[in-house]
N, C-alpha and C positions, 0 to 999 in steps of 0.2 A: 372288699377289694375285687377288681376284675382280674381274670386270669389272661395271661398272654396266649394268643392263638396265632397260627400261621395263615397268612393270606394265600388264596389260590392264585391270584394274580395281583399285580400292583394296583390296579384300579379298585380293588377291594377296600383300599384305604379311604376311598371317598364315599363308602356306603354308610348309612346310619347304623347305629348300634343294633336296632331291631332287624335290619335287613341283612345281617351277616350270617354266614353259614353256621358259625359258632359265636355265641355271645361272648365277646372279649375284645381285648386291645391288641394292636399290632406294634411290635417293637423290632424293627428290622435295621440291619446295616447293609449298605451297598458299597462294594469295594471294586467295582468295575463299571465300564462304560459300554453303552450301546445306544442306538437311536431311540429305542423304546425307554431306556433309562433317562435319557435327556428329556423326552416328552413328559415322562412321569414327574421328574424332579421339578420341572417348570410349573406343572399343575400343582404339586405339593407345596412349592415355594409360595404360590399365590394363596393357597388354602391356609398356610401358616401365617401369612401376612394379614389375612383377614380375620382369622380366628385361631391364633396360636402364638408361638414364639420362634424366632429365627436366631440361631447362635452361630456367629461366624468366628471361628477360632475357639478360644477358651472363655468360660464364664469368669469374669474378674473375681478374685478373692475379695471378701468384704474389707473395705478400707477402714481407717481409724475412726472416721466420723460415723460410718454405719455401725461399727461395733459399739461406739459410745452411745449412740441412740438406742440400740438394742438393749444394752445394759441398763440405761436409764428407764426404758419402758418395761422391761421384763425381769430385771434383776439378774443376779449371777447364779441362781439356783438351777440345779438339774437333777431330775429323778428318772430312772429307767422304769417309767410307769405310764401306762396308757392314759390314766386319769389326769396325771400331771401334764402330759403332752396335749390332751384335749383342752384343758384349762388355758394353757399358754397359747395354743393355736387360735382359740376363740378370741382371745384378747389381741393377738398380733394381726390376725387376718379376719376381721369381723364380717367381711362381705360373704364369707363362705356359709353355706347352709349347714344345719346340723348333720345331715346325711353326708355332704361332701367332707365336712371336718372329720367325721368318724372314719371315713374311707382313707383320708390323708394320714390321720393318726395311726390307723392300722398299718398303713404302708411304711410310715417312718419307723414305727415300733418294730415291724418285721425286718426292715433293713438294719436297724441298730442291733437287733438280735443276731442277724447274720454276722455282723462285725464282732459281736461279743463272742460268738462261737468260734470265730477265726483267731481269737486271742487278743482282741483289742481291750485295753484297760478303760476304766471309767473316765479318766481324763480325756482319753481319745474319743470316747463316745460323746462326752460333753462338747468337745470342739466340733465334732461332726454335727451335733444337734444345732449349735449356734450358727455354723456355716449354712446348714440347710434352711434354717429360719430366715437368715438374711437373704439368701438366694431366692427363697419363695417370695419374700416381700419386695425385693428390688428388681428381680428379673421375671418372675412368673406370676405376680399378683393379678395381672390382667386375665389370667385363665383359670385361677384356682376355683372361682365360683362357677366354672363350666365343666369341671372335671366329672366324668361319668354321665354327662348328659347325652341325649339322643344323638346330637351332632358333636362327636368328640373333638376337642381342641387338638391341634397338630403342633408338634415340635420338630423343627429341622435343625440338626447339629452338623456343622461342616468342620471337620478337623479330627485330631486324635484325642479322643476323650480321656480325661484323667480318672483316677480311682474314685475320688469324691464326687466328681461330676456324674459318673456312671451310677453311683449309689443314689444320687438325687433323681436322676432320670428314671431309675427303677421305682422310686417312690411315686413320681408322677405317672409312670406307666400303670402301676398297680392301683393308683387312685382314679385312673380313667382318662389317659391321654395316649394318642397314637404318636409314635416317635420314629424318626428316620435318622440314622447316623450315616452321613456321607463321608466315606473313607477314601479320599482321593490319593492318599499315600499308601493304600493297601491295607490289608486286614491284620498285619503283623502286630502293630501296637495294641490293638484291641485284645488279641489273643493272650497277651502278656497279663491282662487283667482277668480274663474269662476263658481259660484254655479249653474248656469243654463246651463253649458256646451255650451255657446254661441259661443265660438271662436274656439273650436276644437271638434273632433269626438272621442268618446270613442269606441274602437273596442272590441266587446264581442262575444264569442262563448260559447256554453253550456259546453264544455269539458275543459275550462280554470281552472287552479288551481294556487295557490300562486307560485311565482318564487322560484326555488331551491336556496339554499344558494350560490352554486358555480357560478350561472349565473350572469355574469357581462361582461363588455367590454374587460377586460384583458383576461378572459376565452375564450370569443368569438375569440379574436385575435389568441390565442394559437390553438384553434380548426381549424381556417382557415388556419393557418400555417401547421398543420398536414395534412389537406386536400390537400394543395398545394404540400406538400411533397409526399403524397400518389399519387397524379396525376402524379408526376415525376416518381414514381415507376411503375405506369401503363404503361407509354409511351402513344402511341396513344390509345385513349379510344375506346371501342367497339361501334359499330353503333346501337346495340340493347341491351335490358336488359330483365330481367325476370319478367313476371307477374305470380306469383305463387298462385294457388288455388282460386284467386279472380274470375276467369271465371266460376267456378263450379256452377251448378244450385242446387245441393244438396251435403251435406257433406257425401259422401259414396265412397267406393272403386270403384264401378262400373263407376264413372266419369272418371277414368283413361282410360276407353275404348273409350271415346269421341275422334273421329279423330281430330288431331291437327289443321286441316283446319277449323273445326267447333267451335273452342274454342274462337276465336277472329280475328279481321281483321286489327287492328292497326299495321302497319309495324314497329313500334318502339319496339315491344315486341315479344318474344316468350312465349307461354303459357304452363306452366308446372305444375306438381302436386308434392306436398311434403306431404306424409301422413303416419301415423303409426296406424296400427290396432292392438289392444290388446284384446285377447279373440275372441270368435266367436258369431255370431248372431243366427245361427241355427246349432247345432251339427249334425243333421241328414244329412243336405244338404251341409255342409261346403266343404268337400273334392270334391264333384262333381262340386260345384260352382267355386272352385279354378281352377279345370281342364278346365272348360268352359271359365273362364277368360283368362287363358293362351292360349288356342286354338284361341280365337278371336284376341288377340294381334299378334300371329304368322300369322294368316290369312291375317291380314292387312299389313304384311310386316314390322312391327315395329322392330327396332333393340332392342334386349332384352338380358339383362344379369341377370341370376338367380343364387343366391348363397344360399346355405343351411347351417345353423348353424354358421354363422359368416363369416367374410372376412378373408381368410387365411393370416397369417402374412408375411411380406416381407422376401424373402430368402436372405442369405448373398450376393449372386450374384446380386440381384436386388438392394440392398442397395449400394453396391460398385459402381454401374453404375451411381449413382447420383453424379454429380460434386459439390463439396462444399469445403469451406475453414474455417478457424477460423474467427469469426466475433466479432466486438466490441460492436455492438448495434443491435436493432431490424431491423432498416432501412437497415443496411449493409446486414443482414441476408436475408431479403426479396429480396433485389436487387441482391444479389449474387446467390440465388437459382432460380430466375425467368428464367434464360437462359436454365434451364432444361426442360422447358415447350415448346415443339415444336409440331406444327401441320401445316405443310406446305400446306396441302390440302385446308385449309381455314384460311385466316388471321383474319377474324372476330371471328371465334371460338377460335383461339389462344388468341386473345385479351380478350375474355370472360374468358378464363381459367386463364390468368394472373391476371385480375381484381379480380376474386373470390379467387385466391390463396393469393394475397397481402391483401385483406380485412380480410380474416380469420386469417392470421398469425399476422397481427397487432392487431386484436381483441383478439386472443389467448394469445398474449404477456402479457395481463393484468391478465391472470389466471395461469401463470407459475412461480410466486414468483420470478420474475427476473432471472430465470435460462435460459440462452441462450442455454445451451446444451440440456435441456429438450425440448425447443421450436424447436431447430434444428431437434431433433429426430422426433417430430410430423410432421414438415414440410417434412422431408424425407419420412415418411410413406405416406403422401398425394401424393408426386411426384411418388413414386414407384407404388402406386395403380392406379394413373392416367395413367401412362405408360402401366400398365398391362391391363386396361380395355378400354382405349380410342379407340382402333381399333374396338373392339366389339360394343361399344356404338355409335361411330361417323363415321363409315365407309361411305365415300362419302356424308357427311352431307351437307345439304343446308337448309337455312330458308324456311319454318318455322317448319321443321321436329323436332320431340321430341322422343328420345328413352326412354327405360324403364329400370331401375335398381331395381331389386326386391331382397330384403334380407328377407329370411324366417327363423324364428325360434330363432334368438338371435342377440342382439346388445349389447355386454357386456363390450366393452372397449371404453375409451375416444377417442382413435385414430380412431376407426370405426365410432363413432358418428361425428367426425370432417370431415371425408371423405364424409359421407352422406350429411352433411351440404354444403360441397364443391360442390358436384354433383348437389344439389338442386338450385345452382346459374347458372347452365349450362342448355342447352336444354335437360333435362332429367326428366322424371317422376320418382321420388324416392319413392319407396314403401317398407315399413317395415311391415311384418306381423308376430306377435307372438301369435299363437293361445292358447298356454299354459299360463295362467295368473300367474302361479308360476314362470315363467321366467320374470326377470326384464329387463329394457331397460335404457341405459344411454343417449339416444337421447333427446335433448331439443333445440328448436329454435323458435323464435317469428313467423316464417312463417309456422311452422309445424301444420298440422291438425291432431289431435289425436282422433281416434274412439275407444271408450271403450265399451266392451260388458261384461256382467256378466258371461256368460258361458265360460268354459275353455275346451280345447281339446288338449291333448299332441299329437303332430305330429313331426316327425323328418325331413321329406322331403316334398317339394312341389310337388304335383302330376302333372307330365308332360306327362305321358303315361296312357292310359286306365287301364293298369294292376296295376297302383299305386293308383287308385281311391278306397277308401274304404267308402262304404255307410253303416251306421249303421241302423239296424232296431230299431223301437221305443221301443221294449222290451229290446233290448240290451242297449240302451241309458238310459232307465229308471233304469236298474240295475247299470249302471256306476254312475248315479246321486245319487242313494241310497248309493252307495259305498262312494261317495264323502262326503255325509252328515255324515256317520258313522265315517269317518276317518279324518275329517277336524276339528282341534281344539277340539277333543274329548278325547285325552289321549289314544285313541286306534290307532293302526297303521296296515295297511295292509302289506302283504308280499312285501319286497323290494320296499317300498313306496318312499324312498329317495335315491338319487344317489350321494350326496355329504356329506362328514363328516369331522369334525375336532376333535382332541382328546385333553383332558385335563387330566393331571396326578393327581390322588388323593394321598394325604399324609395321611396315616391311622396308626392306632395302629395295632399290630400284630393280635389281636383277631378279628379285623374287616375284615381281609383278608378272613377268612372262611365264614363270613356272606355275604360278597359281591360277593365272587368268582363265584358262580353258579346262580347268580341273573341276570335277564334281565337288561340291561343298563339303560332302561327308568325309573327304580325305584331308581337309584343311585343319590347321591347328584350332582348338577351341570349339570344334563342332560337337554338339551334344544333343541328346534327345532325353527330356525329362517329362514323364507322364505323357501328355499329348502335345507338348510344345517342343519345337526344334529351335535350337540356337544356331544361326547361320553366320559364319565368319565372312565378312565382306571387305572389299578394298575401297578406300577413299583417299586418293593421292593426287598431288600436284607435282608434275615433273617439269623442273625448270632448267633451261639451257639445252645445248646440243652437244653431245659427246664429241670431243676433239674438233668441234666446229664442222663436222662432215654431215651435210644435209642428206646425201644419198642414203647412207646406212640408217640415219635417223628416221626417214620416212619409211624405210623398209621394216624396221623394227616396229613401227607404229602399225603398218599394214598387217603384220603377223597377228596383231591383237584383234583384228576385225573378223569376228566369227558371225555365223548366221543369226546369233542372238544379240548382236552388238548394234546399238544406235550411235551414229557418228554425227556430231555437230561440228561443222567446219568453221564456224565463226560466231562471235558474239555481237549483239545479244541474241539469244536463242528465242526467248519470249519477251514480250513487252505488255504493258498495261493496256495498250491499244488494240491487241489482238482480239478477234471475235470470241465471245465467251457467253453463251446463252444462259448459264446458271448464275452469272455474277450478280444480276439485279435482286436475287432471292436469298443471298447468303446470310443476310442479317437475321433471317428467320431460323437459321440452323444452329445457332449457338445461344446457350443461356447459362449464365453463372459459370462459364468456363467449361461447360459440358456440351459435346457435340450431340445434337438430337438425331441419332441414327434413324429412328423410325420415320421422323418427319422428312428427312433427306430422301430416304428410300421411297416415300409415298409421293414425293413431288414429281410433277409432270416433266420437269427439266432434268431429272436425275439421269445421268448417262450410263451408269454402270450396272443396270439391271440385267444386261446380257451376260455379265460375268457369272462364274460359279458363285453360289451363295457364300461359301467359305472365303472365297477371295474378296468378295464385297466386304465381308466382316473384317478381313485382314487390312484392307485399305482404310476403312473407317477407323479401326483401332489405331493404326499408325498416324492418321490425321489427329486423333485425340492426343496421342503421345507427343507429337510434334508441337502441339499447342502447350501441353503441360510442361515440356522441357524448355519452351520459349527459345527455340533454336534461332529463329530469325529475329534480328534486332527490331525492337519496336512492338513486339507481340504484347498485347494487353496494355499498350501505352498510347498508341496513336491510331488504333484501328487496323494495324497490320494483320491482326488475327482474321479479319474478313478477307483481306487479300490472300492469306494462306488458304482459306476455304475456297475462294474462287479459283485459285490456280490448281489446287489439288483435285477439285471436282471437274476439271476440264482437261484431262490428259488426252494426248493425241491418239489416234486410232492405232498407230504402230506400237506405241508404248502399251496400250491396252492389250494388244495381241500378245506382246511379250509377257505381260503379267498374267494373262489368262492361262498360258501353258507352263508357267513357272511351277516347278515341283520343288518343294523346300529341301529335299535331300539330294537333288541332282545338280546340274549346271544351272547357275543363276543368270539372269539377263545382265547386259553390260551397257555402259554408256561412256563414250569417249567424247570430250570436248576439247577442241583445238583453237587456240587463240594466239595469232601471230601479230596482233595489233595492240594499240593502247586502249581499246575498249574494255570495259569491265562487266562482270556478271551483273545482270539486272536483278532487281528484287524478285521478280517472278522466276528468273533463272535460279536464283539461290533457293527459293522455296521448293522448286521442283527437284533440284539436286538433293536437298536435305530429305525430302519426302521419299525419293527413290532409294536413298541410302537406308532409310528405315524399313522400306518395303523388302529390300534384299538385293539391290543392284550392286555390281561392281562399277565404280566410277573413277575415271582417271582424267585429269586435266593435263594437256600437253601445252606448255607455255614456253616456247623457246626464248622469249624476251626476258623471262624472269620477273616481269612486272607483278605488282600486287593487284591483280585483276579479278581475284576470286574472293578475297577475304572480307569485303565490305560489310556484308549482312550476317556473317557467321561469328560465333564466339571465337576468341583467340585459340589457336591450335586445333580448330575443328577439322581442318584438312591437313593430312600428313604431307609436308612439303619435302621434296627430294631434289637435291642439286646434282645434276649429271654432267655439266660441262659449260662450254662457252655460250654466252648470250648472243643470239642473233636476231636481227630485226628485219622487218618488211619481207618475210618469207611468203611465198605463195604456196598454198595447200594443194598438193597434186590431186588428180583424180585417181583414187586408189584402185579403181576397177581396171585402169589401163597401165598402172605402174608395174614395170617389169623388174625382175630380180637384178640387183646392182644399179637400178635407177635408169637403165637404158631402154630406149624404145626398141620395138622389134626390128625396125629398119637399121638402126645403128648396130644392133647385135649382128645383123646379117653382113653388113659391109665394113664394120669396124669403126674405130674412133676417128678416122680421118674425115668422115662425112659430118 
């Protein structure tokens, strides 16, 4: 018989008999969960499937037919004698060698002796003998001729073991089999059979927790099938894998400068970094430190790819270059897209790319709500960006080289985060630096090292030239810190503090228009600031009729609304399709699959808004996209109206541009008053401009004394808040508000009275 010994670690189970620290078998029970336990049980399950026995639940008791066959073959005799057992076992299991049979006989006899000493009578011993013989034949016959061999057979038992089962497992253990009891319900039931843990070893580690509900042999089998399928998708596995961040001596950005040859010596790994720094440690030195960091990387000859402000989206040409088809499931998708990964200079690197791609796509499939089209889009982004940057990152790559991918300033989309996670599984140091803490980041990964600093420093570009380095004096920085204290969550705002804004339209009474009109937006209902985005409450109303039919007070009330920031349109139409528009011939180039091509617009020679602040240009183009997405104007994406929208929005007048340029999202917003005293209606171009300016942040009021439906034609129902204020009047003449005097009287009539 072989004696039971304790393993030093779980992987000792897979050592051959001669390679073990002590020659013996392992019989362990596992009553808790950890990631290490899960990995071990998966490997042990596979070993037991190939060379052993897996028991899920209980071993069924011998049925009537099995007992009848045993009685027919072996008879009803029983003797508590090793020679008898040897003779019976040789006849019952003839495939066993003499040495194996002697070992099993010794183990059975020893177990029956244990039962006898505990008070069991001969009839009970006989029943145990018959049960063991049947179980050996019907459940364990495939391994009995391997007991005690150099490669020990494995038995995996999942459940609460019974007394007789435990006795048989002891027989098999003593005869030369490794055994693992998986106690998902805890160790209590076992201890009722063996209160002193005399027969098995309880495996324990500090990080063990109760088993998850889903953890069972059926789930393990499914997971192993997935792994086998994944291996099929990988093809030939890569010879190396990543060791990410574990080699670092300290958790800091400077560790990236460690030469890759000094990071580790195990040839099975390449040693890379994956870190995200949010905020800055020292505002005064940050810019200079970044420049020195960059220069050292370049001086060492590291392949370096630096991007500012995000990863540029794939172009239509890049997307069309990715070969793809329609797929029925995730496996087809992964297998169908893998051929797009080509790196003939290094087969090992190509295998790494394939494995990282397949792993992430299968993982991402769990977060796409079953949408294969969405998953395909993300996969295509990965492949486009890999093709775009692989030459820059991996030119003439060989082990153990590690390049650097540095993203500075923003990681705002899920696709960008996925690509960074993909690169982190390759021989690349992936570094994301966002010094401005007001900028968020979508990046998350178990391997990611996050460095958080309290100080924040707005910077648009990474300094790669001495001329780009900006070193602040202590006095300047102190002033900026005071500025931050004053304007952070205080209700006060510095000039042009925010660069992003959304609008919400207020529905008001007529009397409220005058109250809100010349008020800073921060005092209006529903004004909020969340992260770096301002929500601006704006007015969009149509005032119908004239109160009490009195035109004098009517025009006076209207004049009071004309502020220095107010544009007044005295009649319709304001714009027409015949007006000069230099960008109109080109607008079909600026829209693709419903997306406004911002970069293409900005690069065009006819683009008129390059004189505006960069953040305001982004604001205008964002609202253009929003306007198309919401299909505010009738006919959008139906009859080409979307191109009219583009042409109109990209041709704002000089006066409107000036109002927009000085627009501060937390102060007074620009205004637009449109007066229509006739039967004419708002043109399509007028409607587009009104809707766009509403999204940009303008207050807009139509004064329509006739009450006619002259505004609504191109808008959704209820888009403009209609207010009825009095009697409908017709054919009114709009006065010159510059000369209109209080009470509606001219200066001469005021001087000489009403008789003149």
